[in-house]
C-alpha positions in Angstrom: -86.4 -79.6 -41.4 -83.0 -77.9 -40.9 -82.4 -75.6 -38.0 -79.6 -74.2 -35.8 -79.0 -75.7 -32.3 -82.0 -75.4 -30.0 -82.8 -71.9 -28.7 -85.6 -70.9 -26.3 -86.4 -67.9 -28.4 -89.1 -68.0 -31.1 -88.9 -66.8 -34.6 -89.2 -63.2 -35.6 -90.6 -64.2 -39.1 -92.1 -67.4 -40.3 -92.6 -67.3 -44.0 -94.8 -70.0 -45.5 -94.2 -69.9 -49.3 -95.2 -71.6 -52.5 -91.5 -72.4 -52.9 -88.3 -71.4 -51.3 -85.3 -72.0 -53.6 -82.1 -72.1 -51.6 -79.8 -71.7 -54.7 -77.8 -74.7 -53.5 -80.1 -77.2 -54.9 -82.8 -77.5 -52.3 -86.4 -76.3 -52.4 -88.3 -75.6 -49.2 -91.8 -74.4 -48.3 -91.1 -72.4 -45.2 -88.2 -70.4 -43.8 -87.8 -68.9 -40.3 -85.7 -65.9 -39.2 -84.5 -64.5 -35.9 -82.7 -61.3 -35.7 -80.5 -60.8 -38.8 -80.3 -64.5 -39.6 -82.1 -67.5 -41.1 -82.5 -70.0 -38.3 -84.6 -72.8 -39.9 -86.1 -74.1 -43.2 -88.5 -76.9 -43.9 -89.8 -78.8 -46.9 -93.3 -78.5 -45.3 -95.3 -75.3 -45.2 -96.2 -75.9 -41.5 -92.9 -77.6 -40.6 -91.6 -74.7 -38.5 -94.8 -73.9 -36.7 -93.4 -75.2 -33.4 -90.8 -72.5 -33.5 -93.3 -69.7 -33.6 -94.4 -67.9 -30.5 -96.6 -64.9 -29.7 -94.3 -62.3 -31.2 -93.6 -64.2 -34.5 -94.9 -62.6 -37.7 -96.4 -65.4 -39.7 -96.3 -64.5 -43.4 -98.8 -66.5 -45.5 -97.0 -66.4 -48.9 -98.3 -69.5 -50.6 -98.7 -67.4 -53.7 -95.0 -66.3 -53.7 -91.6 -67.8 -54.5 -88.8 -66.9 -52.2 -85.1 -66.6 -53.3 -82.0 -65.3 -51.6 -81.8 -61.5 -52.3 -79.6 -60.7 -55.3 -76.0 -59.8 -54.7 -74.7 -57.5 -57.5 -71.0 -58.2 -58.1 -70.3 -54.9 -59.9 -72.5 -51.8 -59.6 -72.0 -48.1 -58.9 -74.4 -47.4 -56.0 -72.6 -44.1 -55.1 -73.0 -42.8 -58.7 -76.6 -44.0 -58.9 -77.3 -42.2 -55.6 -75.5 -39.1 -56.7 -77.7 -39.0 -59.8 -80.6 -38.2 -57.6 -78.9 -34.9 -56.7 -78.0 -33.9 -60.3 -79.7 -32.4 -63.3 -82.0 -35.2 -64.5 -81.2 -35.4 -68.2 -81.9 -39.1 -68.1 -85.6 -38.1 -68.4 -84.9 -36.5 -71.9 -86.2 -38.2 -75.0 -84.7 -35.9 -77.6 -81.6 -33.7 -77.8 -83.9 -30.6 -77.7 -85.4 -31.8 -74.4 -81.9 -32.6 -73.1 -80.7 -29.1 -73.7 -84.0 -27.6 -72.3 -83.3 -29.4 -69.1 -79.8 -28.1 -69.0 -80.9 -24.6 -69.8 -83.5 -24.6 -67.0 -80.9 -25.7 -64.6 -78.5 -22.9 -65.7 -81.2 -20.3 -65.2 -81.8 -21.5 -61.7 -78.0 -21.7 -60.8 -75.8 -19.1 -59.3 -73.6 -17.1 -61.8 -70.8 -19.4 -63.2 -72.0 -22.4 -61.2 -71.3 -25.8 -62.8 -74.2 -27.7 -64.3 -73.7 -31.4 -63.5 -76.1 -33.9 -65.0 -77.1 -37.4 -64.0 -74.8 -39.9 -65.6 -77.4 -42.6 -66.3 -78.6 -41.1 -69.6 -77.9 -42.6 -73.0 -78.2 -41.4 -76.5 -80.2 -44.4 -77.5 -83.0 -43.0 -75.4 -82.9 -39.7 -77.5 -85.0 -39.6 -80.7 -81.9 -38.5 -82.7 -79.8 -41.4 -81.3 -76.8 -39.1 -80.8 -75.2 -37.0 -78.0 -75.7 -33.3 -77.7 -73.0 -31.3 -79.4 -70.7 -28.7 -77.9 -72.5 -26.0 -79.8 -75.9 -27.1 -78.5 -74.6 -27.2 -74.9 -73.0 -23.7 -75.4 -76.4 -22.4 -76.5 -78.2 -24.0 -73.6 -75.8 -22.7 -70.9 -73.3 -20.2 -72.4 -72.2 -18.8 -69.0 -72.0 -22.1 -67.0 -69.7 -25.0 -67.4 -71.7 -28.1 -68.3 -70.5 -31.6 -67.6 -72.8 -34.3 -68.8 -71.1 -37.6 -68.0 -72.6 -40.8 -69.6 -71.6 -43.7 -67.4 -68.0 -43.9 -66.2 -66.0 -43.5 -69.4 -67.7 -40.9 -71.6 -69.0 -37.3 -71.3 -70.1 -34.3 -73.3 -69.2 -30.8 -72.2 -69.5 -27.2 -73.4 -66.9 -24.6 -74.1 -67.1 -23.1 -70.6 -66.3 -26.5 -69.0 -63.3 -27.0 -71.3 -62.1 -23.5 -70.4 -62.5 -24.1 -66.7 -60.4 -27.3 -66.9 -57.7 -25.5 -68.9 -58.3 -27.5 -72.1 -57.3 -25.4 -75.0 -57.4 -26.1 -78.8 -53.8 -27.5 -78.6 -54.2 -29.5 -75.4 -52.9 -33.0 -75.9 -55.0 -36.1 -75.0 -54.3 -37.2 -71.4 -53.0 -40.7 -70.6 -55.8 -43.2 -71.1 -58.2 -40.7 -72.6 -59.3 -38.7 -75.6 -60.5 -35.2 -76.2 -62.9 -35.4 -79.1 -62.2 -33.3 -82.1 -63.8 -32.5 -85.4 -62.2 -33.0 -88.8 -60.7 -29.5 -88.7 -59.1 -30.2 -85.3 -61.5 -28.2 -83.2 -62.9 -29.7 -80.1 -66.3 -31.4 -80.5 -67.2 -31.5 -76.8 -66.9 -35.3 -76.3 -64.5 -36.7 -73.7 -63.4 -40.3 -73.3 -61.6 -42.2 -70.5 -59.0 -40.1 -68.7 -60.3 -36.9 -70.3 -63.6 -37.2 -68.4 -61.7 -37.2 -65.1 -59.5 -34.3 -66.3 -62.5 -32.1 -66.5 -64.5 -33.6 -63.6 -61.6 -32.7 -61.2 -62.7 -29.1 -61.6 -66.4 -29.6 -61.1 -67.5 -29.4 -57.4 -70.1 -32.0 -56.6 -72.5 -32.7 -53.7 -71.1 -32.6 -50.2 -70.6 -35.5 -47.8 -73.9 -35.0 -45.9 -75.9 -34.8 -49.2 -74.2 -38.0 -50.4 -74.9 -39.9 -47.3 -78.6 -39.0 -47.5 -78.6 -39.9 -51.2 -77.2 -43.3 -50.4 -80.3 -43.9 -48.3 -82.6 -43.0 -51.2 -80.5 -44.8 -53.8 -80.1 -48.0 -51.8 -83.8 -48.1 -51.2 -84.5 -48.1 -54.9 -82.2 -51.1 -55.4 -83.8 -52.9 -52.4 -87.2 -52.4 -54.1 -85.9 -54.5 -57.0 -84.8 -57.4 -54.9 -81.1 -56.5 -54.3 -79.6 -57.3 -50.9 -75.9 -56.6 -51.5 -73.9 -54.4 -53.9 -70.2 -54.6 -54.5 -69.5 -50.9 -55.1 -67.3 -50.8 -58.1 -65.3 -47.7 -57.4 -65.1 -45.4 -54.4 -62.9 -42.5 -53.4 -61.8 -41.9 -49.8 -64.2 -39.0 -49.5 -67.0 -41.2 -50.7 -65.9 -43.8 -48.2 -66.6 -41.3 -45.5 -70.1 -40.6 -46.9 -70.7 -44.4 -46.8 -69.6 -44.5 -43.2 -72.0 -41.7 -42.4 -74.9 -43.5 -44.1 -74.1 -46.7 -42.2 -73.9 -44.9 -38.8 -77.2 -43.1 -39.6 -78.8 -46.5 -40.5 -79.7 -45.2 -44.0 -78.4 -48.1 -46.1 -81.0 -50.4 -47.4 -78.6 -52.8 -49.1 -75.2 -54.1 -47.9 -72.2 -52.5 -49.6 -68.8 -53.9 -50.3 -66.5 -51.2 -51.4 -63.7 -51.0 -53.9 -61.3 -48.1 -53.3 -59.9 -46.5 -56.5 -56.2 -46.5 -57.3 -55.9 -44.1 -60.3 -53.6 -44.4 -63.2 -53.0 -40.6 -63.1 -50.8 -41.2 -60.0 -47.1 -42.2 -60.3 -46.1 -45.6 -59.2 -44.7 -44.3 -56.0 -47.8 -42.3 -55.3 -50.0 -45.3 -55.9 -48.0 -47.6 -53.6 -47.8 -44.8 -51.0 -51.6 -44.6 -51.1 -51.9 -48.3 -50.6 -49.4 -48.3 -47.7 -51.2 -45.4 -46.1 -54.8 -46.8 -46.1 -54.4 -48.2 -42.6 -56.8 -51.1 -43.4 -57.0 -54.1 -45.8 -59.7 -56.1 -47.5 -62.4 -57.3 -45.2 -62.5 -54.4 -42.8 -66.0 -53.5 -41.8 -69.2 -55.2 -40.8 -72.1 -57.1 -42.3 -73.6 -53.8 -43.7 -70.5 -52.0 -44.9 -67.2 -53.6 -45.7 -64.1 -52.8 -47.7 -63.8 -55.5 -50.4 -60.5 -54.2 -52.0 -58.9 -52.0 -54.6 -60.1 -50.9 -58.1 -57.9 -50.2 -61.1 -59.1 -49.3 -64.6 -56.9 -50.7 -67.4 -58.9 -49.6 -70.5 -62.0 -47.7 -71.5 -65.6 -48.6 -72.2 -67.2 -49.1 -75.6 -65.4 -46.1 -77.0 -62.0 -46.9 -75.5 -61.7 -50.6 -74.9 -58.2 -51.9 -75.8 -58.7 -54.3 -78.6 -56.3 -56.6 -80.5 -57.9 -55.5 -83.8 -59.0 -52.0 -84.9 -62.5 -50.7 -84.3 -65.0 -51.4 -87.1 -65.8 -47.7 -87.5 -62.3 -46.3 -87.1 -59.5 -48.5 -88.6 -56.8 -46.3 -87.0 -58.1 -46.9 -83.5 -57.9 -50.0 -81.3 -58.5 -48.3 -77.9 -56.1 -47.6 -75.2 -54.4 -48.9 -72.1 -54.4 -46.7 -69.0 -51.6 -48.3 -67.1 -48.0 -49.2 -68.0 -47.9 -53.0 -67.3 -44.7 -52.8 -65.4 -46.0 -50.0 -63.2 -49.3 -51.8 -62.7 -47.5 -55.0 -61.7 -45.5 -53.2 -59.0 -48.7 -51.5 -57.6 -50.7 -54.8 -57.6 -47.8 -56.7 -56.0 -47.5 -54.2 -53.2 -51.3 -54.5 -52.6 -51.3 -58.3 -52.7 -48.4 -58.4 -50.2 -50.6 -56.3 -47.9 -53.5 -58.7 -48.2 -55.6 -56.5 -50.5 -57.9 -57.9 -53.0 -57.8 -56.2 -56.5 -60.4 -55.9 -59.2 -59.3 -54.5 -62.5 -61.6 -53.1 -65.3 -60.6 -54.8 -68.6 -63.1 -54.7 -71.4 -61.2 -55.4 -74.6 -59.2 -58.5 -75.5 -55.9 -56.6 -75.5 -56.7 -55.3 -72.1 -57.5 -58.7 -70.9 -54.3 -60.2 -72.3 -52.3 -57.4 -70.6 -54.1 -57.9 -67.3 -53.4 -61.6 -67.3 -49.7 -60.7 -67.9 -49.8 -58.5 -64.8 -51.7 -60.9 -62.6 -49.4 -63.8 -63.5 -46.4 -61.6 -62.7 -47.9 -60.7 -59.4 -48.4 -64.3 -58.4 -44.9 -65.1 -59.5 -43.6 -62.4 -57.1 -45.8 -62.9 -54.1 -46.7 -66.6 -54.4 -50.2 -68.2 -54.6 -53.1 -66.1 -53.6 -56.6 -67.3 -52.4 -59.4 -67.5 -55.0 -61.1 -64.1 -55.8 -58.0 -62.1 -54.8 -57.1 -61.0 -58.3 -60.3 -60.3 -60.2 -61.1 -59.5 -63.8 -63.9 -56.9 -64.0 -65.8 -57.5 -67.2 -63.5 -59.4 -69.6 -66.1 -58.7 -72.3 -64.1 -59.6 -75.3 -62.1 -62.8 -75.0 -61.0 -65.9 -76.8 -60.5 -69.5 -75.6 -56.8 -69.0 -74.9 -57.5 -66.0 -72.7 -60.3 -67.7 -70.8 -58.0 -70.8 -70.2 -55.3 -68.5 -68.9 -57.7 -66.8 -66.5 -58.9 -70.2 -65.2 -55.3 -71.6 -64.8 -54.4 -68.5 -62.9 -57.3 -68.7 -60.5 -58.5 -65.2 -61.6 -62.3 -64.9 -61.1 -64.4 -62.7 -63.5 -67.4 -60.4 -62.7 -69.8 -60.4 -65.7 -72.5 -57.9 -66.6 -75.0 -58.7 -69.3 -76.7 -55.3 -68.8 -73.8 -53.5 -70.5 -74.5 -55.5 -73.6 -78.3 -55.0 -73.1 -77.8 -51.2 -72.9 -75.0 -50.6 -75.4 -75.3 -53.3 -78.1 -76.2 -50.7 -80.7 -73.0 -48.8 -80.0 -70.9 -52.0 -79.9 -72.3 -53.0 -83.3 -71.1 -49.7 -84.8 -67.8 -49.4 -82.9 -66.7 -53.0 -82.5 -68.6 -54.7 -85.4 -71.2 -57.5 -85.3 -68.7 -60.4 -84.8 -67.2 -59.0 -81.6 -70.6 -57.8 -80.3 -72.1 -61.2 -80.7 -69.4 -62.8 -78.5 -69.4 -60.2 -75.8 -69.4 -61.8 -72.3 -69.9 -65.4 -73.5 -71.1 -66.9 -70.2 -71.4 -70.4 -71.6 -67.8 -70.5 -72.8 -66.5 -69.0 -69.5 -68.4 -71.7 -67.6 -67.3 -74.5 -69.9 -63.7 -73.4 -69.3 -64.2 -73.8 -65.5 -64.2 -70.1 -64.6 -65.3 -68.6 -61.3 -68.0 -66.1 -62.3 -70.1 -63.6 -60.3 -73.0 -61.7 -62.0 -73.8 -58.0 -61.7 -75.1 -55.0 -63.7 -72.7 -51.9 -64.0 -75.6 -49.9 -65.3 -75.3 -46.9 -62.9 -79.0 -46.9 -62.0 -81.4 -49.2 -60.2 -81.9 -52.1 -62.7 -84.3 -54.9 -62.3 -82.3 -58.1 -61.7 -84.9 -60.1 -63.6 -84.1 -58.2 -66.8 -80.5 -59.2 -66.2 -81.6 -62.9 -65.7 -83.7 -62.7 -68.8 -80.7 -61.2 -70.7 -78.3 -63.9 -69.6 -80.8 -66.6 -70.6 -81.8 -65.1 -74.0 -79.0 -62.7 -74.9 -81.6 -60.1 -75.5 -80.8 -56.4 -75.6 -82.7 -53.1 -75.3 -82.6 -52.0 -78.9 -80.4 -54.4 -80.9 -82.3 -57.7 -80.7 -80.6 -60.9 -79.7 -76.8 -60.9 -79.8 -75.0 -64.3 -79.7 -77.8 -66.5 -78.6 -75.5 -69.5 -78.5 -73.9 -68.0 -75.4 -77.1 -68.0 -73.3 -77.3 -70.0 -70.1 -80.2 -71.4 -68.1 -82.2 -69.5 -65.5 -80.9 -71.6 -62.6 -77.3 -70.9 -63.5 -78.0 -67.2 -64.0 -79.6 -67.0 -60.6 -76.7 -68.9 -59.0 -74.1 -66.5 -60.5 -76.2 -63.6 -59.1 -76.4 -65.0 -55.6 -74.0 -67.7 -54.6 -71.4 -66.6 -57.2 -71.2 -63.1 -55.8 -71.1 -64.4 -52.2 -68.0 -66.5 -53.2 -66.4 -63.4 -54.8 -67.0 -61.5 -51.6 -65.5 -64.2 -49.5 -68.8 -64.4 -47.6 -70.3 -67.7 -48.9 -70.8 -68.7 -45.3 -73.0 -65.6 -44.7 -74.6 -64.7 -48.0 -76.0 -66.1 -51.2 -78.4 -68.9 -50.3 -81.4 -69.7 -48.1 -79.5 -71.6 -45.4 -79.8 -71.7 -41.6 -77.0 -69.6 -40.1 -76.8 -67.2 -43.1 -78.1 -63.7 -43.2 -81.8 -63.3 -43.7 -81.6 -61.6 -47.1 -84.6 -62.7 -49.0 -86.7 -61.6 -52.0 -90.2 -62.9 -52.9 -91.9 -63.0 -56.3 -95.4 -63.7 -57.5 -94.0 -66.1 -60.2 -91.4 -68.8 -59.8 -88.5 -67.6 -62.0 -87.4 -71.2 -62.4 -90.7 -72.2 -63.9 -91.9 -69.0 -65.6 -91.7 -68.3 -69.3 -88.6 -66.3 -70.2 -90.9 -63.6 -71.6 -92.4 -63.1 -68.1 -89.0 -62.4 -66.4 -88.3 -58.8 -67.5 -91.6 -57.6 -66.0 -91.2 -59.5 -62.7 -90.8 -57.4 -59.6 -90.6 -58.3 -55.9 -93.6 -58.6 -53.6 -91.1 -57.9 -50.8 -87.4 -57.7 -50.0 -85.9 -58.5 -46.6 -82.3 -57.7 -45.7 -80.9 -58.8 -42.3 -84.3 -59.9 -41.1 -86.0 -56.5 -41.7 -88.2 -55.4 -44.5 -86.4 -53.1 -47.0 -89.3 -53.2 -49.5 -92.8 -54.3 -48.6 -95.4 -52.3 -50.6 -98.3 -54.6 -49.6 -97.2 -54.9 -45.9 -96.8 -58.6 -46.2 -94.1 -58.4 -43.5 -95.9 -55.9 -41.3 -96.0 -56.6 -37.6 
């Protein structure tokens, strides 16, 4: 049995389980919690009985396997929560249904009001497997600007939205973005990269109070899937205030570690002034809400990733870089000197090469930095030389199989089969000695067990198995998704494993993921989730007093 120093108080919860996997190599049969922390574990189901007293809730869970709650290294909880307040086009299964939902929202809206849709839709869920056209959105809402973002790097809009944003037929593409056009040069209603934010800047969204309440709803949906911590992948200062409101109102059901956005639309002086004026640095906050660091975006998503070789479906296009490397180096060096951690979105191999140039230049200027200070977000397309450079530099990588799961069909068309099959090669990153932390980046509550299944099979939603040689085993996948993220956060002493003295963030399943068939993982959902010693998901009242 392992326990903290003797304390006269009893346990709040004593969980007797079929198995308790610590994620550091040990397997127990019982775990005890007091307040927000784990205080004892035992290899025997009854090994902690002497710590129980009259107020202890004894949870008979011999049919369950307990793990540390998942810690998502890269997800957009704010966007997923905001989705609950927007027009739900994610429910559409055809273009006609999509436009009907938009038209209904327009009829209910005030004259001229913007129609903002949820951003967790995808054309692969539509029967036609395409996005709505500008003409179709014009017909659905001729008198309302429509902004239908899809994820963080792509959107479709109607003519009224383009007009409201001042985008005319001859408007040039913004830095790091693209205004979609037809063969005759007319606009087709698609926006990529910086063009999305160019239009979104004119679209008023939900207010701070609404966002705080939505964070409560959104975080509960993640907790129901076994998530205990989310590293929030991009937050504005206004959104930070909403997060603080949600924390003060005790609405958050998962822990949040925020990344504050530094945009490439700012000048170098403006970006460095923003950093100097933040009045805080990485680590500020508490166990529920803490600032992790800063977020920069170097290239686009599937449609705008900066590649060394042209796109398979567009030989004249190899994506774009959003930052000038010299300017980015100056901004990152300023941040590192002020003890900020930095995570930079880099999807394509040209973006990854450029980011390594920047990070290496920063280290040359400011000197060695602690692990997980300069972080690569995604690094989806890489080669051995780039992976070796990242390891030598001490630059950790956040990895997200769900992006391949969700968008493999688009990758096959845009990037081609060879690049798609080697997206996020976890086996090769690990063989190179890289520090990795697993997450989702799917902008909606996503079952972690589908992610684990994907990492161990390379399975996708609609494009079969892609690059099976890059699969890893279940134990490694779980470790990247728990201990790996705790190390990224600099909180390995508090999160990531079932260990006395760490926070009581636990999830229980009716099957043991380490022993189950891979085919059973995608359908596996929690029997309960506990965060900080309190139930955040308990449908069968297993944790009830």
